[in-house]
BAFI-227251 format. One record per residue: x, y, z of N, C-alpha, C in turn; residue number from 1. Coordinates in steps of 0.001 Angstrom, whole numbers, plus 500000, padded with zeros to 6 digits. Example, Ala and Ser with C-alpha at 12.3 -4.5 7.8 and 13.67 -1.06 7.14 Angstrom:
# BAFI-227251
<<513190, 494310, 507800>, <512300, 495500, 507800>, <513200, 496700, 507800>, 1>,
<<512850, 497750, 507080>, <513670, 498940, 507140>, <512900, 500030, 507870>, 2>,
END
This chain:
# BAFI-227251
<<175690, 228417, 593135>, <175389, 229915, 593164>, <176384, 231012, 592770>, 1>,
<<177218, 230174, 591663>, <178013, 231167, 590831>, <177301, 232079, 590205>, 2>,
<<176209, 232072, 589950>, <175565, 232977, 588682>, <175010, 234144, 589603>, 3>,
<<175255, 234551, 590876>, <174628, 235688, 591367>, <175562, 236877, 590817>, 4>,
<<174948, 238012, 591053>, <175524, 239453, 590539>, <176765, 239708, 591227>, 5>,
<<176734, 239158, 592534>, <177868, 239494, 593313>, <179131, 238779, 592694>, 6>,
<<178869, 237735, 592296>, <180124, 236901, 591775>, <180563, 237617, 590569>, 7>,
<<179737, 238220, 589740>, <180116, 239173, 588638>, <181053, 240189, 589244>, 8>,
<<180541, 241050, 589939>, <181394, 242191, 590793>, <182499, 241678, 591162>, 9>,
<<182556, 240416, 591818>, <183969, 239967, 592668>, <185029, 239712, 591322>, 10>,
<<184344, 239103, 590511>, <185218, 238653, 589255>, <185651, 239819, 588480>, 11>,
<<184931, 241149, 588528>, <185326, 242309, 587666>, <186686, 242833, 588869>, 12>,
<<186565, 242620, 590031>, <187580, 243104, 590971>, <188658, 242224, 590755>, 13>,
<<188717, 241100, 590661>, <189876, 240042, 590423>, <190556, 240713, 589480>, 14>,
<<189679, 240875, 587968>, <190318, 241174, 586791>, <190825, 242383, 586863>, 15>,
<<190381, 243638, 587540>, <190849, 244903, 587506>, <192062, 244911, 588408>, 16>,
<<192188, 244317, 589337>, <193247, 244317, 590462>, <194261, 243270, 589757>, 17>,
<<194082, 242162, 589524>, <194985, 241157, 588829>, <195334, 241614, 587382>, 18>,
<<194821, 242096, 586641>, <195046, 242280, 585349>, <195253, 243543, 584901>, 19>,
<<194606, 244368, 585048>, <194626, 245673, 584605>, <195864, 246481, 585114>, 20>,
<<196392, 246292, 586353>, <197238, 246643, 587078>, <198524, 246464, 586311>, 21>,
<<198433, 245564, 585472>, <199909, 245247, 584834>, <199610, 246048, 583245>, 22>,
<<198609, 246329, 582844>, <198199, 247194, 581746>, <198559, 248455, 581512>, 23>,
<<198129, 249194, 582629>, <197817, 250803, 582863>, <199054, 251061, 583827>, 24>,
<<199751, 252070, 583349>, <201036, 252668, 584276>, <200525, 253533, 585543>, 25>,
<<201180, 253343, 586430>, <200561, 254128, 587790>, <201030, 255504, 587758>, 26>,
<<202245, 255757, 587245>, <202561, 257253, 586932>, <203839, 257319, 585934>, 27>,
<<204157, 258436, 585376>, <205400, 258420, 584589>, <206373, 259445, 585374>, 28>,
<<207491, 259463, 585087>, <208535, 260377, 585242>, <208698, 261433, 584155>, 29>,
<<209608, 262483, 584374>, <209662, 263638, 583415>, <210497, 262744, 582312>, 30>,
<<211369, 262010, 582576>, <212344, 261363, 581342>, <211545, 260468, 580577>, 31>,
<<210135, 260113, 580844>, <209595, 259173, 580229>, <209487, 257854, 580618>, 32>,
<<210021, 257456, 581852>, <209924, 256068, 582392>, <208501, 255940, 583183>, 33>,
<<207931, 254941, 582951>, <206654, 254706, 583499>, <206790, 253482, 584267>, 34>,
<<205952, 253579, 585472>, <206036, 252691, 586610>, <204739, 252033, 586696>, 35>,
<<204866, 250635, 586371>, <203731, 249723, 586523>, <203662, 249190, 588152>, 36>,
<<202690, 248509, 588222>, <202333, 247520, 589369>, <203600, 246604, 589491>, 37>,
<<204045, 246224, 588676>, <205149, 245013, 589001>, <206383, 245608, 589317>, 38>,
<<206624, 246996, 589102>, <207879, 247657, 589117>, <208071, 247737, 590876>, 39>,
<<207098, 248020, 591681>, <207245, 247973, 593175>, <206574, 246742, 593965>, 40>,
<<207322, 246153, 594818>, <206750, 245133, 595461>, <205868, 245232, 596269>, 41>,
<<205501, 246529, 596890>, <204430, 246957, 597601>, <203001, 246940, 596762>, 42>,
<<203215, 247748, 595938>, <201975, 247748, 594737>, <201462, 246486, 594175>, 43>,
<<202524, 245581, 593833>, <202489, 244385, 593348>, <201676, 243260, 594519>, 44>,
<<202146, 243252, 595690>, <201694, 242701, 596806>, <200299, 243122, 597082>, 45>,
<<199878, 244261, 597215>, <198630, 244680, 597244>, <197607, 244339, 596185>, 46>,
<<198014, 244667, 595011>, <197101, 244289, 594032>, <196849, 242978, 593790>, 47>,
<<198025, 242088, 593941>, <197767, 240460, 593836>, <197016, 239963, 594983>, 48>,
<<197316, 240346, 596230>, <196548, 240114, 597326>, <194881, 240354, 597238>, 49>,
<<194695, 241582, 596709>, <193408, 241644, 596415>, <192364, 240981, 595369>, 50>,
<<193451, 240820, 594423>, <192854, 239959, 593260>, <192472, 238533, 593737>, 51>,
<<193507, 237956, 594631>, <193385, 236382, 595146>, <192275, 236437, 596176>, 52>,
<<192109, 237460, 597056>, <191149, 237569, 597923>, <189659, 237417, 597321>, 53>,
<<189725, 238421, 596231>, <188344, 238506, 595396>, <188074, 237119, 594703>, 54>,
<<189026, 236551, 594168>, <188772, 235075, 593634>, <188356, 234302, 594459>, 55>,
<<188880, 234143, 595994>, <188655, 233229, 596761>, <187139, 233520, 597274>, 56>,
<<186953, 234787, 597381>, <185440, 235282, 597921>, <184548, 234635, 597023>, 57>,
<<184867, 234630, 595750>, <183646, 233858, 594919>, <183116, 232607, 595207>, 58>,
<<184097, 231776, 595657>, <183713, 230347, 595784>, <183132, 230320, 597529>, 59>,
<<182934, 231344, 598236>, <182470, 231192, 599617>, <181084, 231556, 599419>, 60>,
<<180276, 231179, 598394>, <179118, 231500, 598458>, <178066, 230851, 599333>, 61>,
<<178151, 229985, 600020>, <177599, 229284, 600882>, <177543, 230013, 602113>, 62>,
<<178822, 230668, 602519>, <178921, 231366, 603882>, <178864, 233141, 603417>, 63>,
<<177545, 233324, 603356>, <177425, 234978, 603140>, <178105, 235828, 603858>, 64>,
<<178091, 235405, 605114>, <178596, 236458, 606080>, <180218, 236432, 606094>, 65>,
<<180799, 235446, 605894>, <182158, 235393, 605830>, <182432, 236173, 604557>, 66>,
<<181571, 235763, 603408>, <181884, 236496, 602195>, <181723, 238053, 602304>, 67>,
<<181047, 238571, 603076>, <180812, 240076, 603116>, <181851, 240691, 603931>, 68>,
<<182287, 239884, 605130>, <183541, 240517, 605902>, <184903, 240477, 604773>, 69>,
<<184928, 239388, 604325>, <186099, 239268, 603361>, <186193, 240522, 602381>, 70>,
<<185173, 240769, 601787>, <184965, 241872, 600827>, <185416, 243129, 601456>, 71>,
<<184905, 243451, 602695>, <185271, 244442, 603662>, <186925, 244673, 603694>, 72>,
<<187303, 243520, 604130>, <188809, 243247, 604229>, <189644, 243840, 602875>, 73>,
<<188932, 243291, 601858>, <189446, 243796, 600369>, <189228, 245445, 600192>, 74>,
<<188300, 245923, 600835>, <188076, 247178, 600552>, <189116, 248025, 601301>, 75>,
<<189448, 247368, 602563>, <190477, 247952, 603316>, <192016, 247855, 602633>, 76>,
<<192169, 246698, 601883>, <193390, 246634, 601024>, <193511, 247894, 599887>, 77>,
<<192218, 248189, 599304>, <192306, 248945, 598330>, <192486, 250466, 599105>, 78>,
<<191847, 250629, 600331>, <192192, 251905, 600834>, <193604, 252133, 601223>, 79>,
<<194123, 251199, 601638>, <195780, 251128, 602035>, <196348, 251393, 600813>, 80>,
<<196121, 250940, 599576>, <196941, 251142, 598644>, <196461, 252445, 597928>, 81>,
<<195561, 253221, 597878>, <195419, 254571, 597596>, <196007, 255453, 598534>, 82>,
<<196110, 254943, 599849>, <196910, 255875, 600827>, <198154, 255972, 600439>, 83>,
<<198727, 254848, 599780>, <200295, 254769, 599547>, <200403, 255445, 598290>, 84>,
<<199244, 255549, 597342>, <199439, 256293, 596010>, <199655, 257840, 596511>, 85>,
<<198866, 258128, 597274>, <198877, 259588, 597717>, <200202, 260040, 598440>, 86>,
<<200470, 258971, 599268>, <201699, 259510, 599974>, <202944, 259418, 599271>, 87>,
<<202967, 258631, 598279>, <204159, 258329, 597431>, <204308, 259710, 596530>, 88>,
<<203335, 259833, 596018>, <202961, 260855, 594826>, <203041, 262462, 595128>, 89>,
<<202491, 262567, 596117>, <202207, 264014, 596617>, <202979, 264462, 597875>, 90>,
<<203443, 263677, 598905>, <204143, 264141, 599985>, <205683, 263792, 600285>, 91>,
<<206207, 263106, 599374>, <207683, 262438, 599314>, <208321, 263920, 598902>, 92>,
<<209438, 264249, 599515>, <210048, 265470, 599151>, <210910, 264920, 597884>, 93>,
<<210835, 265924, 596812>, <211574, 265538, 595746>, <210347, 264893, 594683>, 94>,
<<209426, 264214, 595283>, <208621, 263564, 594277>, <207765, 264222, 593577>, 95>,
<<207321, 265635, 593869>, <206321, 266241, 593248>, <206959, 266716, 592008>, 96>,
<<208184, 267348, 592009>, <208808, 267729, 590820>, <209116, 266595, 589843>, 97>,
<<209364, 265383, 590099>, <209917, 264497, 589104>, <208661, 263615, 588647>, 98>,
<<207609, 263454, 589238>, <206410, 262891, 588653>, <205556, 264046, 587637>, 99>,
<<205603, 263674, 586578>, <204981, 264653, 585494>, <203778, 264216, 585388>, 100>,
<<203494, 262705, 585225>, <201925, 262434, 584812>, <201391, 261258, 585711>, 101>,
<<200563, 261476, 586087>, <199712, 260170, 587079>, <198817, 259327, 586016>, 102>,
<<199151, 258112, 586127>, <198488, 257107, 584983>, <197042, 256699, 585732>, 103>,
<<196486, 255941, 584819>, <195190, 255677, 585126>, <195222, 254246, 585925>, 104>,
<<196489, 254044, 586359>, <196559, 252717, 587324>, <196128, 253474, 588622>, 105>,
<<196378, 254458, 588639>, <195724, 254999, 590286>, <194309, 255195, 590601>, 106>,
<<193516, 254979, 589396>, <192287, 254942, 589635>, <191757, 253614, 589926>, 107>,
<<192550, 252630, 589649>, <191980, 251400, 589857>, <191384, 250848, 590975>, 108>,
<<192311, 251186, 592095>, <191541, 251141, 593194>, <190325, 251517, 593773>, 109>,
<<190163, 252707, 593152>, <188654, 253188, 593483>, <187407, 252441, 592633>, 110>,
<<187681, 252157, 591350>, <186811, 251093, 590778>, <186722, 249868, 591391>, 111>,
<<187748, 249300, 591844>, <187599, 248112, 592619>, <186794, 248421, 593981>, 112>,
<<186928, 249365, 594463>, <186054, 249623, 595862>, <184571, 249863, 595430>, 113>,
<<184265, 250431, 594380>, <182843, 250796, 594038>, <182438, 249235, 593681>, 114>,
<<183225, 248349, 593008>, <182747, 247245, 592453>, <182179, 246076, 594084>, 115>,
<<183402, 246271, 595025>, <183221, 245674, 595949>, <181850, 246049, 597097>, 116>,
<<181728, 247284, 596792>, <180373, 247750, 597780>, <179428, 247562, 596908>, 117>,
<<179035, 247422, 595775>, <178037, 246683, 595002>, <177972, 245234, 595434>, 118>,
<<179085, 244566, 595403>, <178865, 243199, 595929>, <178281, 242954, 597389>, 119>,
<<178882, 243729, 597899>, <178328, 243702, 599462>, <176963, 243928, 599764>, 120>,
<<176396, 244927, 599006>, <174977, 245070, 598704>, <174255, 243997, 598462>, 121>,
<<174652, 243320, 597267>, <173898, 242304, 596719>, <174100, 240940, 597858>, 122>,
<<175285, 241067, 598492>, <175279, 239765, 599469>, <174411, 240105, 600590>, 123>,
<<174244, 241450, 601010>, <173472, 241811, 602112>, <172039, 241612, 601743>, 124>,
<<171579, 241892, 600324>, <170171, 241751, 599796>, <169807, 240210, 599910>, 125>,
<<170812, 239168, 599397>, <170546, 237876, 599448>, <170235, 237397, 601055>, 126>,
<<170991, 237969, 601807>, <170943, 237401, 603451>, <169775, 237790, 603797>, 127>,
<<169445, 239196, 603419>, <168000, 239657, 604005>, <166771, 238526, 603473>, 128>,
<<166826, 238096, 602082>, <165916, 237344, 601479>, <165873, 236099, 602102>, 129>,
<<167075, 235448, 602494>, <167145, 234276, 603373>, <166414, 234444, 604653>, 130>,
<<166785, 235285, 605415>, <166091, 235613, 606689>, <164506, 235614, 606663>, 131>,
<<164149, 236467, 605574>, <162642, 236557, 605506>, <162016, 235358, 605020>, 132>,
<<162502, 234630, 604445>, <162022, 233228, 603943>, <161864, 232301, 605110>, 133>,
<<163059, 232303, 605944>, <163163, 231452, 607349>, <162182, 231971, 608177>, 134>,
<<161594, 233380, 608294>, <160677, 233740, 608830>, <159408, 233172, 608843>, 135>,
<<158961, 232920, 607482>, <157682, 232458, 607175>, <157713, 231059, 607473>, 136>,
<<158425, 230180, 607607>, <158365, 228709, 608071>, <157894, 228507, 609273>, 137>,
END
């Protein structure tokens, strides 16, 4: 069952969280230094944890309920990551003046959340299909 559409969504989440977080910067300071996910342990841990969780969830296709729950947990990872982005870039004293540019890396958790929601919809659709077929027997 690796050929299902939710597998593609979760593979894209793993690629976005695990790969693109190293390619795109999160933000840049006025002096030109760019901050990537690998520069901060919290960002690195959450991005890599999310990528590993998405990759593991791909192979749990036989247990759709667990797959659904783990995807929701992964969405929670990304919401925490977004909260940390907002807190560090907008609310810390002195940070507002020194951060001159926000990078595209800040948008990566939003892309992952959308992909995970689409994957959960597909998992729910599969679960409903299996239940309807079981009712006919």
